[in-house]
C-alpha positions in Angstrom: 50.5 55.1 -89.1 47.0 55.3 -87.6 44.1 54.2 -89.6 40.7 55.8 -89.6 38.0 53.2 -89.3 34.7 54.0 -91.0 31.3 54.3 -89.4 30.4 50.6 -89.8 33.6 49.4 -88.1 33.3 52.0 -85.3 29.7 51.0 -84.7 30.5 47.3 -84.7 33.4 47.8 -82.3 31.2 50.0 -80.2 28.5 47.3 -79.9 31.1 44.7 -79.1 32.6 46.8 -76.2 29.0 47.0 -74.8 28.9 43.3 -74.1 29.9 43.8 -70.4 27.1 46.2 -69.4 24.7 44.6 -71.9 25.1 41.2 -70.2 24.6 42.7 -66.7 22.1 45.6 -67.3 19.7 44.0 -69.8 18.2 41.6 -67.3 18.5 43.7 -64.2 14.8 44.7 -64.1 13.9 41.0 -64.2 15.8 39.9 -61.2 12.9 40.2 -58.7 10.6 38.3 -61.1 13.3 35.6 -61.6 13.4 34.9 -57.9 9.8 33.8 -58.0 9.9 32.1 -61.4 12.9 29.9 -60.6 11.8 29.3 -57.0 14.9 30.6 -55.4 16.2 33.5 -53.4 17.8 36.9 -54.1 21.4 35.7 -53.3 21.1 32.8 -55.8 19.8 35.1 -58.5 22.6 37.6 -57.8 25.0 34.7 -58.3 23.9 34.7 -62.0 25.6 38.1 -62.2 28.8 36.6 -60.7 28.6 33.6 -63.0 28.5 35.8 -66.0 31.4 37.9 -64.7 33.5 34.8 -64.2 32.8 33.7 -67.8 33.7 37.2 -69.0 37.0 37.1 -67.1 38.1 33.6 -68.1 37.0 34.1 -71.7 39.2 37.2 -72.1 42.2 35.4 -70.6 41.9 32.7 -73.2 40.9 34.6 -76.3 43.2 37.6 -75.8 46.6 35.8 -76.0 45.3 33.5 -78.8 44.3 36.6 -80.8 48.0 37.8 -80.7 48.9 34.5 -82.4 46.0 33.8 -84.7 44.5 37.2 -85.4 41.3 38.9 -84.2 38.5 38.0 -86.7 38.1 34.2 -86.6 38.2 34.2 -82.8 35.7 37.0 -82.7 33.1 35.2 -84.8 33.7 31.9 -82.9 33.1 33.6 -79.5 29.9 35.2 -80.8 28.6 31.8 -81.9 29.2 30.5 -78.3 27.3 33.6 -76.9 24.3 32.8 -79.2 24.1 29.1 -78.1 24.5 30.0 -74.4 21.7 32.6 -74.7 19.4 29.9 -76.0 20.2 27.7 -72.9 19.4 30.7 -70.7 15.9 30.7 -72.2 15.2 27.0 -71.6 16.8 26.9 -68.1 14.3 25.3 -65.7 16.2 26.0 -62.5 18.7 28.5 -61.1 21.6 26.0 -61.4 21.1 25.4 -65.1 20.6 29.1 -65.6 23.8 30.1 -63.8 25.8 27.5 -65.8 24.4 28.9 -69.0 25.4 32.4 -67.8 29.0 31.3 -67.4 29.1 30.2 -71.1 27.3 33.4 -72.1 30.0 35.3 -70.4 32.7 33.3 -72.1 31.2 34.1 -75.5 30.7 37.8 -74.7 34.3 38.0 -73.5 35.5 37.7 -77.1 33.6 40.9 -78.1 35.1 42.8 -75.2 38.7 41.8 -75.4 39.0 41.8 -79.2 37.2 45.2 -79.6 39.9 46.7 -77.4 42.7 44.8 -79.2 41.4 46.1 -82.5 41.3 49.6 -81.1 44.9 49.3 -80.0 45.9 48.0 -83.4 44.5 51.1 -85.0 45.4 53.9 -82.5 48.0 55.2 -80.0 48.2 57.9 -77.3 45.6 60.6 -77.2 44.0 59.3 -80.4 43.3 56.0 -78.5 41.8 58.0 -75.7 39.5 59.8 -78.1 38.5 56.6 -79.8 37.8 54.8 -76.5 35.7 57.8 -75.5 33.6 57.4 -78.6 33.2 53.7 -77.9 32.2 54.6 -74.3 29.5 56.8 -75.7 28.2 54.0 -77.9 28.6 51.7 -74.9 26.6 54.2 -72.8 23.7 54.4 -75.3 23.6 50.7 -75.5 23.6 50.5 -71.7 20.7 53.0 -71.7 18.7 51.0 -74.2 19.4 47.6 -72.4 17.4 48.1 -69.2 14.8 50.1 -71.0 14.2 47.3 -73.5 14.4 44.8 -70.7 11.8 46.7 -68.6 9.5 47.1 -71.6 9.7 43.4 -72.5 8.7 42.5 -69.0 5.5 44.5 -69.4 4.2 42.2 -72.1 6.3 39.0 -71.9 8.1 36.8 -69.4 11.8 37.2 -68.3 13.0 34.6 -70.9 12.2 37.1 -73.7 15.3 39.1 -72.6 17.5 36.2 -73.5 15.7 35.5 -76.8 16.7 39.0 -77.7 20.3 38.3 -76.6 20.4 35.3 -79.0 19.1 37.6 -81.8 21.8 40.2 -81.1 24.4 37.5 -81.2 23.3 36.4 -84.6 23.3 40.0 -85.9 26.8 40.6 -84.6 28.1 37.4 -86.3 26.8 38.8 -89.6 28.3 42.2 -89.0 31.7 40.9 -87.9 31.9 38.8 -91.1 32.5 42.2 -92.9 35.0 43.5 -90.4 38.6 43.4 -91.8 41.4 41.7 -89.9 43.3 44.4 -87.9 46.4 42.3 -87.1 48.3 41.2 -90.3 50.1 37.9 -90.2 53.5 39.5 -90.2 52.7 41.3 -86.9 51.4 38.3 -85.1 53.2 36.4 -82.3 55.3 33.5 -83.6 55.7 31.7 -80.2 53.9 28.5 -79.3 50.3 28.5 -78.0 51.6 27.8 -74.5 54.1 30.7 -74.6 51.4 33.0 -75.9 49.7 32.8 -72.6 52.9 34.0 -70.9 52.1 37.4 -72.3 49.4 37.7 -69.6 52.1 37.9 -67.0 54.8 39.8 -69.0 52.5 42.8 -69.3 52.8 43.4 -65.6 56.5 44.1 -66.0 55.3 47.7 -66.8 54.5 49.6 -63.6 52.2 51.8 -65.6 50.2 48.7 -66.7 50.3 47.3 -63.1 48.8 50.4 -61.4 46.4 51.0 -64.3 45.0 47.5 -63.7 44.6 48.1 -60.0 42.8 51.4 -60.6 40.5 49.7 -63.1 39.8 46.9 -60.6 38.8 49.3 -57.8 36.5 51.1 -60.2 34.7 47.9 -61.3 34.3 46.7 -57.8 32.7 50.1 -56.8 30.5 50.0 -59.9 29.2 46.5 -59.3 28.6 47.3 -55.6 26.0 49.7 -56.9 24.8 47.7 -60.0 24.1 44.5 -58.0 22.4 46.2 -55.1 20.5 49.0 -56.8 17.7 46.9 -58.3 16.7 45.5 -54.9 17.2 48.8 -53.0 15.2 50.9 -55.4 12.5 48.3 -56.3 12.1 46.4 -53.1 12.9 49.0 -50.4 11.6 52.1 -52.1 8.8 50.5 -54.2 10.1 51.6 -57.7 8.5 49.7 -60.6 10.7 47.6 -62.9 10.0 50.0 -65.8 10.8 53.1 -63.8 14.0 51.5 -62.5 15.0 50.6 -66.1 14.5 54.3 -67.1 16.5 55.7 -64.1 19.2 53.1 -64.3 19.6 53.5 -68.1 19.8 57.3 -67.8 22.5 56.9 -65.2 24.5 54.6 -67.4 24.3 57.1 -70.2 26.3 59.5 -68.0 29.2 57.1 -68.1 29.7 58.1 -71.8 29.7 61.8 -70.8 32.4 61.1 -68.2 34.5 59.3 -70.8 34.0 62.1 -73.4 35.5 64.6 -70.9 38.9 62.7 -70.7 40.5 63.9 -74.0 39.8 67.5 -73.1 42.5 67.5 -70.4 45.9 68.7 -71.2 47.7 66.0 -69.1 46.9 62.5 -67.9 47.9 63.4 -64.4 45.4 66.2 -64.1 42.7 64.0 -65.6 43.4 61.2 -63.2 43.4 63.5 -60.2 40.1 65.1 -61.2 38.5 61.7 -61.8 39.5 60.2 -58.5 38.4 63.3 -56.6 35.0 63.0 -58.2 35.0 59.3 -57.2 35.7 60.2 -53.6 32.9 62.9 -53.6 30.4 60.6 -55.2 31.2 57.8 -52.9 30.7 59.9 -49.8 27.4 61.2 -51.3 26.2 57.7 -51.9 26.9 56.5 -48.4 25.2 59.5 -46.8 22.2 59.1 -49.1 21.8 55.4 -48.3 22.5 55.4 -44.6 21.6 58.9 -43.4 19.2 60.7 -45.7 17.4 57.6 -46.9 15.8 59.6 -49.7 15.3 58.0 -53.1 16.1 61.1 -55.1 19.3 61.7 -53.3 20.3 58.0 -53.8 19.6 58.3 -57.6 21.6 61.6 -57.8 24.6 60.0 -56.0 24.5 57.0 -58.3 24.5 59.2 -61.4 27.6 61.1 -60.0 29.4 57.7 -59.4 28.6 56.6 -63.0 30.0 59.9 -64.4 33.2 59.5 -62.4 33.5 55.8 -63.3 33.3 56.8 -67.0 36.3 59.1 -66.6 38.4 56.7 -64.6 37.6 53.6 -66.7 38.6 55.4 -69.9 41.9 56.8 -68.5 43.0 53.6 -66.8 42.2 51.5 -69.9 44.1 53.9 -72.2 47.2 53.9 -70.0 47.1 50.1 -69.7 46.6 49.4 -73.4 49.3 51.9 -74.4 51.7 50.3 -71.9 51.0 46.8 -73.2 50.9 47.7 -76.9 53.4 45.0 -78.0 51.0 42.3 -76.7 47.7 44.1 -77.4 45.6 40.9 -77.0 47.2 39.9 -73.7 47.1 43.4 -72.3 43.4 43.8 -73.3 42.6 40.4 -71.8 44.4 41.1 -68.5 42.8 44.5 -68.1 39.3 43.1 -68.9 39.7 39.9 -66.8 41.0 41.7 -63.7 38.1 44.2 -64.1 35.4 41.5 -64.3 37.0 39.5 -61.5 36.7 42.6 -59.3 33.1 43.0 -60.5 32.3 39.3 -59.9 33.3 39.3 -56.2 31.3 42.5 -55.4 27.8 41.0 -55.4 28.5 38.0 -53.0 30.7 40.2 -50.7 28.1 42.9 -50.2 25.4 40.3 -49.5 27.3 38.6 -46.7 25.8 40.6 -43.9 22.3 40.3 -45.2 21.8 44.1 -45.5 22.5 45.3 -49.1 22.5 49.0 -48.1 25.2 48.7 -45.5 27.1 46.0 -47.4 27.3 48.2 -50.6 28.4 51.2 -48.5 31.3 49.2 -47.0 32.3 48.1 -50.5 32.1 51.6 -51.9 34.2 53.0 -49.1 37.0 50.4 -49.4 37.2 50.6 -53.2 37.4 54.4 -53.1 40.2 54.4 -50.5 42.2 51.9 -52.6 41.6 53.9 -55.8 43.0 57.0 -54.1 46.2 55.1 -53.2 46.7 53.5 -56.6 46.1 56.8 -58.5 48.7 58.5 -56.3 51.2 55.8 -57.3 50.2 56.0 -61.0 50.5 59.8 -61.3 54.1 59.6 -59.9 55.3 57.5 -62.8 57.4 59.3 -65.5 55.5 57.6 -68.4 52.2 58.9 -67.0 53.5 62.4 -66.3 54.7 62.7 -69.9 51.3 61.5 -71.3 49.1 63.5 -73.7 
């Protein structure tokens, strides 16, 4: 029987799901300033994004399976405490090495919010109801993503880049207080009774489901595509086209808000197959538009418009693939959530260094966008042929 969480629980879960984009988007306007402040180069500062993504991936793989055995709440509060401490170390970092190490631990702490928010959602909902709830969370996520670069850009007008991470620490403290009032969603009688070591075996058992397997691959291609744009857009728009950090924050934040609109469209489809095919078609169109805008038209307005279309399509595909994966791995909600999240962030983590290899961010990001789109088309084709997916909704 599905429960109906109240406004407070929905808001808390929504903020927790936003840890991923919050950790990446909030400080994006500050990247050019950090290059000078930490006396380093663009590639080293971009590695801070990868460092955080690695932490987000590893943290989910650890916390997810453990939550199936020990419950969600205690692990959630503990991970938030780690996030708070790591944020403080980001503030006091005196060089890029120390900063990147702190970012790994910040990701580890933030991972708890991401993986457990999805696990809690799976504890409460199934099927199309889960899709609808995830769409609501995506909208909250999108609003948070919109606010993050705006606040980050505004802070840079009056303060130094460290102020962004002071705010991160404050948000961590606020969430610890909020989560103290969140009820446990996994009763003791429904928890895993296997040993701690065997609990981690759930990370591999979830792949026995072909639906989960292909959903994970689709999600990975989407995150790789998304971070090809996220990691390069700040330098392309600010350095190449002369956009200010404040204007970039407004444009990028508005684009992220569109992710929520894409997610909100998903429950309106009568079948999962039709939704998936529509979403991947939009991905293909937006990818072509982005490549043409960057390499042929070289017009800042066309580039921004193509980014917005990518974000809308990403919102659809991310919600659909996540719903299919969580439903398929419902018996091990913590492990399935951890695997989906970790694989997504691993894909996102390798995007920044790969597109920087050639030294040209525009051409590098276009290659990444093209490859990930082609793979997404193949994986969606495989996914839509599965009986469990064709019977969905």
